[in-house]
C-alpha positions as CSV (number, residue, x, y, z in Angstrom):
1,M,78.8,174.8,11.0
2,E,80.0,176.4,14.2
3,N,80.5,180.1,14.4
4,I,83.9,181.2,14.5
5,V,84.8,184.1,17.0
6,A,87.0,186.6,15.3
7,Q,89.9,188.3,17.0
8,R,90.8,191.7,15.8
9,E,94.0,193.8,16.1
10,P,94.7,193.9,20.2
11,L,95.4,197.0,21.9
12,M,98.5,197.6,23.7
13,V,99.1,200.2,26.6
14,E,102.2,200.6,28.5
15,T,102.0,201.6,32.3
16,F,104.9,202.8,34.5
17,S,103.6,202.1,38.1
18,P,101.1,200.1,39.8
19,A,99.1,203.3,40.1
20,G,99.2,203.6,36.4
21,T,98.1,199.9,35.9
22,A,95.1,200.6,38.2
23,A,94.3,203.9,36.5
24,L,94.1,201.7,33.2
25,G,91.5,199.5,34.8
26,E,89.5,202.5,36.1
27,K,89.2,203.9,32.4
28,L,87.9,200.4,31.4
29,A,85.2,200.2,34.0
30,P,82.8,202.8,32.7
31,L,82.6,200.7,29.4
32,L,81.7,197.5,31.2
33,Q,78.1,195.9,31.1
34,A,76.6,193.3,33.0
35,G,77.7,189.7,31.7
36,D,81.1,191.0,30.7
37,I,83.9,188.5,31.3
38,L,87.4,190.0,31.6
39,C,90.3,187.4,31.6
40,L,93.4,188.5,33.2
41,N,96.7,186.5,32.4
42,G,100.4,187.3,33.3
43,D,103.1,186.1,35.6
44,L,103.2,186.5,39.2
45,G,103.7,190.3,40.0
46,A,102.6,191.5,36.6
47,G,100.0,193.7,38.0
48,K,96.7,191.7,37.7
49,T,95.5,192.8,41.3
50,S,96.5,196.5,40.7
51,F,94.5,196.3,37.3
52,S,91.6,194.6,39.2
53,Q,91.6,197.3,41.9
54,G,91.4,199.9,39.3
55,V,88.3,198.3,37.6
56,A,86.8,198.0,41.0
57,L,87.2,201.6,41.8
58,G,86.0,202.5,38.4
59,L,82.7,200.4,39.0
60,G,82.2,202.4,42.3
61,V,83.3,199.5,44.6
62,R,83.9,201.0,48.0
63,D,85.5,197.9,49.7
64,H,89.3,197.3,49.7
65,V,89.9,194.8,46.8
66,T,92.5,192.1,47.3
67,S,93.2,189.0,45.3
68,P,91.1,186.2,46.3
69,T,93.8,183.7,46.1
70,F,92.6,181.4,49.0
71,T,88.9,181.9,48.7
72,L,89.0,181.7,44.8
73,I,86.0,184.4,44.4
74,N,85.3,187.7,46.1
75,E,82.1,189.5,45.2
76,Y,81.7,193.3,45.3
77,Q,78.9,195.7,45.0
78,G,79.3,198.8,42.7
79,R,77.5,200.3,39.6
80,L,77.5,196.7,38.8
81,P,78.3,193.5,40.7
82,L,82.0,192.6,40.4
83,Y,82.9,188.9,40.7
84,H,86.7,188.8,41.2
85,F,88.1,185.4,40.7
86,D,91.7,184.2,41.4
87,V,92.1,180.6,40.0
88,Y,95.9,180.2,40.5
89,R,95.6,177.5,42.9
90,L,93.1,175.4,40.9
91,E,94.5,171.9,40.0
92,V,92.2,171.4,37.1
93,P,89.4,173.6,35.3
94,E,86.6,171.4,36.8
95,D,87.5,172.5,40.3
96,M,85.4,175.5,39.4
97,E,82.2,173.5,39.3
98,D,82.3,173.7,43.1
99,L,81.8,177.6,42.9
100,G,78.8,177.4,40.6
101,Y,80.8,179.4,38.1
102,E,78.1,179.6,35.3
103,E,75.9,181.6,37.4
104,Y,78.6,184.0,37.7
105,F,79.8,184.0,34.1
106,Y,76.2,184.3,32.7
107,G,74.9,186.6,35.5
108,S,74.3,190.3,35.9
109,G,77.7,191.3,36.9
110,V,81.2,191.7,35.7
111,C,83.5,188.5,36.0
112,L,87.2,189.4,36.4
113,I,89.3,186.4,36.3
114,E,92.9,186.3,37.4
115,W,95.0,183.4,35.8
116,A,92.0,183.0,33.5
117,N,94.3,180.7,31.1
118,K,94.1,178.0,33.8
119,I,90.3,177.5,33.2
120,E,90.2,178.3,29.3
121,P,88.1,175.2,28.5
122,L,85.3,176.7,30.7
123,L,85.4,180.3,29.6
124,P,82.7,181.7,27.4
125,R,83.9,182.0,23.7
126,E,83.2,185.8,23.8
127,R,85.5,187.5,26.2
128,L,88.1,190.1,26.9
129,V,91.7,188.8,27.4
130,I,94.0,191.1,29.1
131,T,97.7,190.2,29.2
132,L,100.0,191.9,31.6
133,T,103.7,191.5,31.0
134,R,106.5,192.8,33.1
135,E,109.3,194.6,31.3
136,E,112.7,193.1,32.2
137,T,114.5,196.4,32.3
138,A,112.1,198.5,34.3
139,E,110.7,197.1,37.4
140,D,107.3,199.1,37.2
141,R,106.8,199.1,33.6
142,R,104.1,196.9,32.3
143,R,102.8,196.0,28.8
144,I,99.1,195.4,28.9
145,T,97.5,193.9,25.7
146,F,93.7,193.9,25.4
147,S,92.5,191.2,22.8
148,S,88.7,190.9,22.1
149,L,87.0,187.7,21.3
150,G,83.7,188.2,20.2
151,E,81.5,191.1,18.8
152,R,80.8,192.6,22.2
153,Y,84.4,193.2,23.1
154,Q,85.8,194.9,20.0
155,P,83.8,198.2,20.3
156,L,85.0,198.2,24.1
157,V,88.7,197.9,23.0
158,E,88.2,200.6,20.4
159,E,86.5,202.9,22.9
160,L,89.3,202.2,25.5
161,S,91.9,203.0,22.7
162,K,90.3,206.5,22.1
163,L,90.2,207.2,26.1
164,V,93.9,206.0,26.4
165,R,95.0,208.1,23.4
166,T,93.1,211.4,24.5
167,G,94.1,210.9,28.3
168,N,90.5,210.8,29.4
């Protein structure tokens, strides 16, 4: 019988500016470990790149982080290597094979994947799914939901929840 990956109660956080969205990513970064998979989903302009920039800053990346829309992946060095994917332009998930994605997914860094829902069949079963939603009534307000898939990510979400509640 195949193991079932249980999803527990997600964490929902609201931010009110691009800087607030980036700051949330920065809070998450110290909790990350080699091999972690962060799957970012949300419409255009939802804040995925701002969040990614915060994660990079929290990992100690000194380079300017941009969305790798045309290159599909940017690599950055920090406390851990950061592999920043943007798969928006992929036609089919199998296009990821040209990138050697498995070396990244099962490597020694953190994978941060914008538009991850487009390659869902290729994603590891255990991952952190981060969904960013723009609020219709306030331009800079975002609802960011963290859903853990697998045992590794539930404690991470719980720890992030504590950091957000205490303002640390």
